[in-house]
C-alpha positions as CSV (number, residue, x, y, z in Angstrom):
1,X,3.8,-74.3,-23.6
2,X,1.1,-72.7,-25.9
3,X,-0.7,-71.4,-22.8
4,X,2.5,-69.9,-21.5
5,X,3.2,-68.2,-24.9
6,X,-0.4,-66.8,-25.0
7,X,0.1,-65.5,-21.5
8,X,3.4,-63.8,-22.4
9,X,1.9,-62.3,-25.6
10,X,-1.1,-60.9,-23.6
11,X,1.4,-59.2,-21.2
12,X,3.3,-57.7,-24.1
13,X,0.1,-56.4,-25.9
14,X,-1.3,-54.8,-22.7
15,X,1.9,-52.7,-22.3
16,X,2.9,-52.0,-25.9
17,X,3.0,-48.2,-25.3
18,X,4.9,-48.5,-22.0
19,X,8.7,-48.6,-22.3
20,X,10.4,-49.7,-19.0
21,X,13.9,-48.9,-17.9
22,X,15.2,-51.3,-15.3
23,X,18.7,-52.6,-14.6
24,X,19.5,-56.1,-15.7
25,X,22.5,-58.3,-15.7
26,X,24.7,-58.4,-18.8
27,X,23.6,-60.9,-21.4
28,X,24.4,-61.8,-24.9
29,X,24.0,-58.9,-27.3
30,X,22.2,-61.2,-29.7
31,X,19.1,-60.7,-27.5
32,X,18.7,-57.2,-28.9
33,X,19.2,-58.1,-32.6
34,X,16.2,-57.3,-34.8
35,X,14.4,-60.2,-36.3
36,X,13.5,-58.2,-39.5
37,X,15.7,-58.4,-42.6
38,X,18.2,-55.6,-42.8
39,X,18.5,-53.9,-46.2
40,X,21.3,-51.4,-46.0
41,X,24.2,-50.3,-43.7
42,X,24.6,-46.6,-42.8
43,X,26.4,-44.4,-40.3
44,X,25.2,-41.4,-38.5
45,X,25.1,-39.2,-35.4
46,X,22.5,-39.6,-32.7
47,X,20.3,-36.4,-33.0
48,X,18.3,-37.1,-29.9
49,X,17.3,-40.1,-27.8
50,X,14.7,-40.4,-25.0
51,X,16.0,-43.2,-22.6
52,X,12.7,-43.2,-20.7
53,X,10.5,-44.0,-23.7
54,X,13.2,-45.9,-25.5
55,X,13.3,-44.2,-29.0
56,X,14.9,-41.3,-30.9
57,X,16.4,-40.3,-34.2
58,X,19.7,-40.6,-36.0
59,X,21.1,-38.0,-38.4
60,X,22.3,-40.0,-41.3
61,X,25.8,-39.1,-42.6
62,X,24.9,-39.4,-46.3
63,X,22.4,-36.5,-45.9
64,X,19.2,-38.6,-46.1
65,X,16.2,-38.1,-43.8
66,X,16.7,-38.7,-40.1
67,X,16.3,-42.4,-39.2
68,X,14.0,-43.6,-36.5
69,X,15.6,-45.8,-33.9
70,X,14.0,-47.9,-31.1
71,X,15.6,-49.6,-28.1
72,X,14.8,-53.0,-29.6
73,X,17.2,-52.1,-32.5
74,X,20.2,-51.7,-30.3
75,X,22.9,-54.3,-30.1
76,X,24.3,-53.2,-26.8
77,X,23.0,-52.5,-23.3
78,X,22.2,-49.0,-22.3
79,X,20.6,-46.0,-24.1
80,X,22.0,-44.1,-27.0
81,X,23.8,-40.8,-26.1
82,X,23.0,-37.6,-28.0
83,X,25.9,-36.7,-30.3
84,X,27.6,-40.2,-30.4
85,X,28.5,-41.8,-33.7
86,X,26.8,-45.1,-34.6
87,X,26.6,-47.6,-37.4
88,X,23.3,-49.3,-38.2
89,X,21.3,-51.2,-40.8
90,X,17.9,-50.1,-42.1
91,X,14.8,-52.2,-42.2
92,X,11.1,-51.6,-42.9
93,X,9.0,-50.9,-39.8
94,X,5.9,-53.3,-40.0
95,X,3.8,-50.8,-38.0
96,X,4.5,-47.6,-40.0
97,X,5.8,-49.2,-43.2
98,X,8.8,-46.7,-43.0
99,X,12.5,-47.5,-42.7
100,X,14.0,-47.6,-39.2
101,X,17.5,-48.3,-37.7
102,X,18.3,-51.9,-36.7
103,X,21.4,-53.6,-35.3
104,X,22.7,-50.3,-34.1
105,X,26.3,-50.4,-32.8
106,X,28.6,-47.7,-31.5
107,X,31.6,-46.9,-33.8
108,X,33.6,-46.0,-30.7
109,X,34.8,-48.7,-28.3
110,X,33.0,-47.2,-25.2
111,X,30.0,-45.2,-24.3
112,X,30.7,-41.7,-22.8
113,X,32.1,-42.0,-19.3
114,X,29.4,-39.7,-17.7
115,X,26.7,-42.2,-18.6
116,X,28.6,-45.5,-18.6
117,X,26.8,-46.7,-15.4
118,X,23.2,-45.8,-16.5
119,X,20.7,-48.6,-16.3
120,X,19.7,-50.5,-19.4
121,X,16.4,-49.6,-21.0
122,X,14.3,-52.7,-21.8
123,X,10.7,-53.1,-23.0
124,X,8.2,-55.6,-21.8
125,X,8.5,-57.4,-25.1
126,X,12.3,-57.8,-24.5
127,X,11.7,-59.2,-21.0
128,X,9.2,-61.7,-22.5
129,X,11.7,-62.7,-25.2
130,X,14.3,-63.1,-22.6
131,X,12.1,-65.5,-20.7
132,X,11.3,-67.5,-23.8
133,X,14.9,-67.9,-24.8
134,X,16.2,-69.1,-21.5
135,X,16.5,-72.8,-20.9
136,X,14.1,-73.0,-18.1
137,X,11.3,-75.4,-17.1
138,X,7.7,-74.5,-17.5
139,X,7.2,-73.6,-13.9
140,X,10.4,-71.5,-13.9
141,X,9.2,-69.7,-17.1
142,X,5.8,-69.0,-15.6
143,X,7.4,-67.7,-12.4
144,X,9.8,-65.5,-14.4
145,X,7.0,-64.0,-16.4
146,X,4.9,-63.3,-13.3
147,X,8.0,-61.7,-11.7
148,X,8.4,-59.5,-14.8
149,X,4.7,-58.5,-14.7
150,X,4.9,-57.7,-11.0
151,X,8.0,-55.5,-11.6
152,X,6.2,-53.6,-14.3
153,X,3.1,-53.1,-12.2
154,X,5.2,-51.9,-9.3
155,X,7.1,-49.5,-11.6
156,X,3.8,-48.1,-13.0
157,X,2.5,-47.7,-9.4
158,X,5.6,-45.8,-8.5
159,X,5.2,-43.5,-11.5
160,X,1.6,-42.9,-10.7
161,X,2.5,-42.1,-7.1
162,X,5.1,-39.6,-8.2
163,X,2.6,-38.0,-10.6
164,X,0.1,-37.8,-7.7
165,X,2.7,-36.2,-5.5
166,X,3.6,-33.7,-8.2
167,X,0.0,-32.8,-8.7
168,X,-0.5,-32.5,-4.9
169,X,2.5,-30.2,-4.7
170,X,1.2,-28.1,-7.6
171,X,-2.2,-27.8,-5.9
172,X,-0.6,-26.8,-2.7
173,X,1.5,-24.2,-4.5
174,X,-1.7,-22.8,-6.1
175,X,-3.5,-22.8,-2.8
176,X,-0.6,-21.0,-1.2
177,X,-0.6,-18.4,-4.0
178,X,-4.4,-18.0,-3.6
179,X,-4.1,-17.5,0.2
180,X,-1.4,-14.9,-0.3
181,X,-3.5,-13.1,-2.9
182,X,-6.5,-13.2,-0.5
183,X,-4.4,-11.9,2.4
184,X,-3.1,-9.1,0.3
185,X,-6.6,-8.1,-0.8
186,X,-7.8,-8.2,2.9
187,X,-4.8,-6.0,3.9
188,X,-5.7,-3.5,1.2
189,X,-9.3,-3.4,2.3
190,X,-8.3,-2.9,5.9
191,X,-5.9,-0.1,4.9
192,X,-8.6,1.6,2.8
193,X,-11.1,1.3,5.7
194,X,-8.5,2.9,8.1
195,X,-8.0,5.8,5.7
196,X,-11.8,6.3,5.4
197,X,-12.2,6.2,9.2
198,X,-9.4,8.7,9.6
199,X,-11.0,11.1,7.1
200,X,-14.3,10.7,8.8
201,X,-12.7,11.5,12.2
202,X,-11.1,14.6,10.7
203,X,-14.5,15.7,9.3
204,X,-16.1,15.2,12.6
205,X,-13.5,17.3,14.4
206,X,-13.9,20.0,11.9
207,X,-17.7,20.0,12.3
208,X,-17.4,20.0,16.1
209,X,-15.0,23.0,15.9
210,X,-17.4,24.9,13.6
211,X,-20.3,24.2,15.9
212,X,-18.3,25.3,18.9
213,X,-17.4,28.6,17.1
214,X,-21.0,29.2,16.2
215,X,-22.1,28.5,19.7
216,X,-19.5,31.0,21.1
217,X,-20.6,33.6,18.6
218,X,-24.3,33.1,19.5
219,X,-23.5,33.4,23.2
220,X,-21.5,36.6,22.7
221,X,-24.4,38.0,20.6
222,X,-26.9,37.1,23.3
223,X,-24.7,38.8,25.9
224,X,-24.4,41.9,23.8
225,X,-28.2,42.0,23.2
226,X,-28.8,41.5,26.9
227,X,-26.4,44.3,27.8
228,X,-28.0,46.7,25.3
229,X,-31.5,45.8,26.6
230,X,-30.3,46.4,30.1
231,X,-28.8,49.8,29.2
232,X,-31.9,50.8,27.4
233,X,-34.1,49.8,30.3
234,X,-31.9,51.8,32.7
235,X,-32.0,54.9,30.4
236,X,-35.8,54.6,30.1
237,X,-36.1,54.2,33.9
238,X,-33.9,57.3,34.4
239,X,-35.9,59.3,31.9
240,X,-39.1,58.3,33.5
241,X,-37.7,59.2,36.9
242,X,-36.5,62.5,35.6
243,X,-39.9,63.2,34.0
244,X,-41.7,62.3,37.2
245,X,-39.4,64.6,39.2
246,X,-40.0,67.5,36.8
247,X,-43.7,66.8,36.8
248,X,-43.6,66.9,40.6
249,X,-41.7,70.2,40.6
250,X,-44.1,71.6,38.0
251,X,-47.1,70.6,40.1
252,X,-45.5,72.2,43.2
253,X,-44.7,75.5,41.4
254,X,-48.1,75.7,39.7
255,X,-49.8,75.0,42.9
256,X,-48.0,77.9,44.5
257,X,-49.4,80.3,41.8
258,X,-46.1,82.0,41.0
259,X,-45.0,83.2,37.6
260,X,-41.9,81.1,37.4
261,X,-44.2,78.3,36.2
262,X,-43.6,79.1,32.5
263,X,-39.8,79.0,33.0
264,X,-40.1,75.7,34.9
265,X,-42.4,74.3,32.1
266,X,-39.8,75.2,29.5
267,X,-37.1,73.6,31.5
268,X,-39.2,70.5,31.9
269,X,-40.0,70.4,28.1
270,X,-36.3,70.8,27.3
271,X,-35.3,68.1,29.7
272,X,-37.9,65.8,28.2
273,X,-36.6,66.5,24.7
274,X,-33.1,65.7,25.8
275,X,-34.1,62.5,27.4
276,X,-36.1,61.4,24.2
277,X,-33.1,62.3,22.0
278,X,-30.8,60.2,24.2
279,X,-33.3,57.3,24.0
280,X,-33.5,57.6,20.2
281,X,-29.7,57.8,20.0
282,X,-29.4,54.6,22.1
283,X,-31.9,52.8,19.8
284,X,-29.9,53.7,16.7
285,X,-26.7,52.4,18.3
286,X,-28.4,49.1,19.1
287,X,-29.6,48.8,15.5
288,X,-26.0,49.2,14.3
289,X,-24.8,46.5,16.7
290,X,-27.5,44.1,15.6
291,X,-26.5,44.6,11.9
292,X,-22.9,43.8,12.7
293,X,-23.9,40.6,14.5
294,X,-26.0,39.6,11.5
295,X,-23.0,40.1,9.2
296,X,-20.9,37.9,11.4
């Protein structure tokens, strides 16, 4: 029997901070009565109660400080409901050396209908106490204790699994957000590159058009210069031909010994002067054309 009690106490100590909430069959309410000595009876309203962890606070009607309440201090099955009116006794908490609520009972006949079917919250210590108080054999008690421990381990594993799933979902959400942010950044970079390529294409077209215009201007200038040179060459050739002809006429007249030679010589000189003036005039016109091309 002592070995069984030591085993049960070790189970209770290992999970002192873990408050289970599992459905159990109705039993005597004396199971939940506190073993400490009650010192005073008070009434109050449940300020808040956490059914998962099995504790909360009661706002005392006489205006005193809020009273701490634990699931082990309840005299009924099921958690306290926020806002319901209760009656309780106060006792000193051996762990904190502060008063806490004990032997808590509802002042109304029933719990609120919305939560009437909620499962009873029990702690590991209560399960251990339940096993000890039952009229069972040693083997049955050991089996009962092992079953309780197995249930608690299974419940803890379920909670850990749910926590892992939640963490995995959160990680997936963060990864999805990161992927979306990365895709948006890549789309922005592609759009920016497309704009740059478009601007470069426009600049290339503008440069090509400018080069083409310059080439056309250079070609027209070359054609004009070639035409001017051709005209000049033709004029010089005509002048030379005319001079040769006049020289030939002069030679013929002079060779004949007649007086009209002076008149012919004057005519030749005048013709030569006219031809030179024409050549000079053509040269000045070409100079004006060259200056206009340079300005362009």
